[in-house]
N, C-alpha and C positions, 0 to 999 in steps of 0.2 A: 140716513146719509144726506138726503136732500135738505133737511132742516139745518144740518151743519154747514152746508154750502151757501145758505142764504145770508149768513151773517159773518162779519169779520172774525168774531170770536170762534165761530165754527171752523173757519179756515186756519186759525191759529191752533185749534185743537188737532186738526189733521196734521199740520206741520209738526206739532209736538209729538204726536203719535209716531210719525215717521222718524223723528230724531230718536225717540225712545227705542224703536225697533232697531235702528242703526247701532245704538249703544249696546243693546243686548247681543247683537250679532258680533260686534267687535269683542265684547267680553267673552263670548263663546270661543272665538278664534284665539284669543290670548290664553285662555285656560287650556285649550288644546295644545298650544305650543309649550306651555310650562309644566303641564301635568307630569311629564316623564322626569323632570328634574326635581320634583318635590321629594324630600327625604321623609320616609314614613318609618316609624319604629316597627320592630318585628310584630308586636301585638296588633298593629293596625294594618297589616298587609292585606288581609282578606277584605275588610271593609273598604280600603282604598281601591282595591281591584274592582269591587262591586260598583263603587262610585264612578270609576273610570269607564267601566262597561256601560253603565247607564248614560254617562256623559257622551260616550261615543254614539249611542243611539240618538240622543238629543241633537248632537252635532250634525248628524245626517238629516234630521227632519227640520231643524230650526230654519235653515236658509230657505227651504221650500215653503214653509209656513209664512216666513217674512215676505218672500216674493209674492205670494198669493195676496197677502194683506195689502202690500204696497200697490200691487196691480189693481186691486179692487178700489182703493182710494183714488188712484189716478184715473181709472175708468169713470168713477163717480164725478170727478172734476171735469173731465172731458165731455161727459154726457150733458153737462149743464152749460157748456159754451154756446153762445148765441141765443140763449133763452133770456127773455126780458126779466128783469129783477124789479120787484116792487119794494120800495123803501119803507 
């Protein structure tokens, strides 16, 4: 983490990671909102129910994981404030 913070490319990678996590979270919430309105043929009812059950588990855990990742990135950046940087 410290190597990422020493260079501008590292900071860009961190911001890119944060944007990626945000996109995944938004995608999860969108799927959660539209999952009930998706028409499934009779032959696919059981697999669709299994997917929705698994998705429900992931929906519960994904925001927690995302918050932990974002918090660790922010703590890494804050920990390096005030330190001298060698160019």
